[in-house]
C-alpha positions in Angstrom: -15.2 -16.9 24.8 -14.2 -16.3 21.4 -14.3 -18.4 18.0 -10.4 -18.2 18.0 -9.9 -19.5 21.8 -12.7 -22.1 21.7 -10.5 -23.5 18.3 -7.4 -23.2 19.3 -5.1 -23.9 21.7 -3.4 -21.5 24.1 -0.1 -22.6 22.9 -1.2 -23.2 19.3 -3.0 -19.4 19.3 0.9 -18.2 20.4 2.4 -20.1 17.7 -0.3 -18.2 15.1 0.7 -14.4 16.6 4.1 -15.5 15.9 5.2 -14.0 11.8 7.6 -16.4 11.3 5.7 -19.3 12.5 2.5 -18.9 10.6 3.7 -21.0 8.0 4.2 -24.1 10.1 0.7 -23.2 12.2 -1.2 -24.8 8.3 0.0 -27.8 8.6 0.2 -28.5 12.8 -3.7 -27.4 13.1 -5.3 -30.0 10.8 -6.4 -32.4 13.2 -5.4 -36.1 12.9 -4.6 -38.1 10.2 -7.1 -37.1 7.8 -9.2 -34.1 7.3 -13.2 -34.3 7.2 -14.6 -34.7 3.5 -15.7 -30.4 2.9 -18.4 -31.7 1.4 -20.5 -33.8 4.0 -19.2 -32.1 7.4 -20.4 -29.8 9.7 -19.6 -26.3 9.3 -17.3 -25.9 12.2 -15.4 -28.5 11.5 -14.9 -26.8 7.6 -14.0 -23.8 9.4 -11.6 -25.6 11.5 -9.7 -28.1 9.1 -10.3 -26.0 6.4 -10.8 -22.1 6.6 -8.7 -21.5 9.8 -5.5 -22.7 9.3 -4.8 -20.7 6.4 -6.8 -17.4 7.5 -5.5 -16.9 11.1 -2.0 -16.9 9.6 -2.8 -14.6 7.1 -4.7 -12.4 9.7 -2.1 -12.5 11.9 0.6 -11.5 9.5 -1.6 -8.9 8.4 -1.7 -7.2 11.3 2.1 -7.3 12.1 2.4 -5.3 8.3 0.2 -3.1 9.7 2.0 -2.2 12.4 5.3 -2.0 10.3 3.3 0.2 8.0 2.2 2.4 11.3 -1.5 1.6 10.5 -2.5 2.3 14.2 -1.0 5.5 14.6 -2.6 7.9 11.3 -5.9 7.9 10.5 -5.0 7.3 6.5 -1.9 5.6 4.6 -1.4 4.1 1.2 -1.5 0.2 3.5 -4.5 -1.2 1.8 -5.1 -4.8 4.3 -7.3 -6.5 1.7 -4.1 -6.1 -0.9 -2.0 -7.3 1.5 -4.4 -10.6 2.6 -5.0 -11.3 -1.0 -1.4 -11.5 -2.1 -0.7 -13.5 1.7 -3.3 -15.9 0.7 -2.7 -16.1 -3.4 1.5 -16.8 -2.9 0.4 -19.3 0.3 -1.9 -21.4 -1.6 -0.8 -25.3 -1.7 -1.6 -25.2 -5.0 1.6 -22.8 -5.6 4.0 -24.6 -3.5 6.2 -24.6 -6.0 5.8 -21.1 -7.7 7.7 -17.7 -7.2 6.6 -15.0 -5.3 3.7 -13.0 -7.4 3.2 -9.5 -6.2 -0.3 -8.4 -5.7 -0.7 -6.8 -9.1 0.7 -9.5 -10.9 -2.3 -11.7 -9.7 -4.2 -12.8 -12.7 -7.8 -12.4 -11.2 -6.3 -9.2 -10.0 -5.1 -7.5 -13.3 -8.2 -9.0 -15.0 -10.4 -7.3 -12.7 -8.5 -3.5 -12.3 -8.8 -3.5 -16.2 -12.2 -3.4 -15.4 -12.2 -1.3 -12.4 -9.1 0.4 -12.9 -8.0 2.6 -9.0 -7.5 6.2 -8.7 -4.2 7.0 -7.9 -3.0 7.4 -4.6 -2.5 10.9 -3.1 1.1 11.2 -2.7 0.7 13.0 0.9 0.8 9.5 1.0 3.1 8.3 -0.7 5.9 10.1 0.7 8.1 9.3 3.6 7.7 11.8 6.4 11.0 13.2 5.7 9.9 13.6 2.3 7.2 15.0 3.4 8.8 17.6 5.6 11.6 18.7 2.9 8.9 19.7 1.0 7.3 21.6 3.6 10.5 23.1 4.8 11.7 24.6 1.4 7.8 25.8 0.7 8.2 27.4 3.5 11.5 28.9 3.2 11.0 30.0 -0.4 7.5 31.8 1.2 9.6 33.4 3.5 12.1 34.9 0.9 9.7 36.0 -1.4 8.1 37.9 1.1 11.7 39.9 1.7 11.0 43.4 0.8 14.9 43.4 -1.5 13.2 40.6 -3.4 9.4 42.4 -4.1 11.1 44.8 -5.3 13.3 42.6 -7.5 10.1 40.8 -8.7 8.3 44.3 -9.5 11.5 44.9 -11.5 11.6 41.8 -13.4 8.1 42.6 -14.2 7.9 46.2 -15.7 11.1 45.0 -17.4 9.1 42.4 -19.0 6.2 44.7 -19.3 8.6 47.6 -21.0 10.6 45.5 -23.6 7.5 42.7 -24.3 8.9 40.1 -23.9 6.6 37.8 -24.5 5.8 39.2 -27.8 9.6 39.1 -28.7 9.7 35.1 -27.2 6.7 34.4 -30.1 8.5 36.2 -32.7 11.7 34.2 -32.6 9.9 31.0 -32.0 7.5 31.9 -35.3 10.5 32.8 -37.5 12.5 29.9 -36.0 9.5 27.4 -37.5 9.5 29.4 -40.9 12.9 28.3 -41.3 
């Protein structure tokens, strides 16, 4: 029997895993009118009363978001689970009840951490949607096929010879030198 199943009743578990009800679960899971003292209670009581009511709905929301981001279908995605969970927990903190939603990079302790420990940029392959990536690949392939055409090859050779004969690079340099001298 899992710890989660041992702690939560089946009805509570079903409610926990439905994303829209995640907020309501936090209030319903607290046993009785008064939670135990966090400094004197057992580790199990502390987990049941203070950690799981907040963390489990966050993990459920994390799984829903990971499914939307197709993390279970691909090896690599731009979705960073720790970032999502940090943002979710920060925004669901009862101490921030009346404050507006804060994005991950705007959270004060996150921005302080990233000043000292900058992240490498996310590769373009992870930022593009499937449609954008397919358009780039298709346009590259069409360009390659066109450049392989014998008539295009002949035209490119002619342009190369023309540049060499007329020494266009030299003329361009002279032109810019004259422009800068003025």
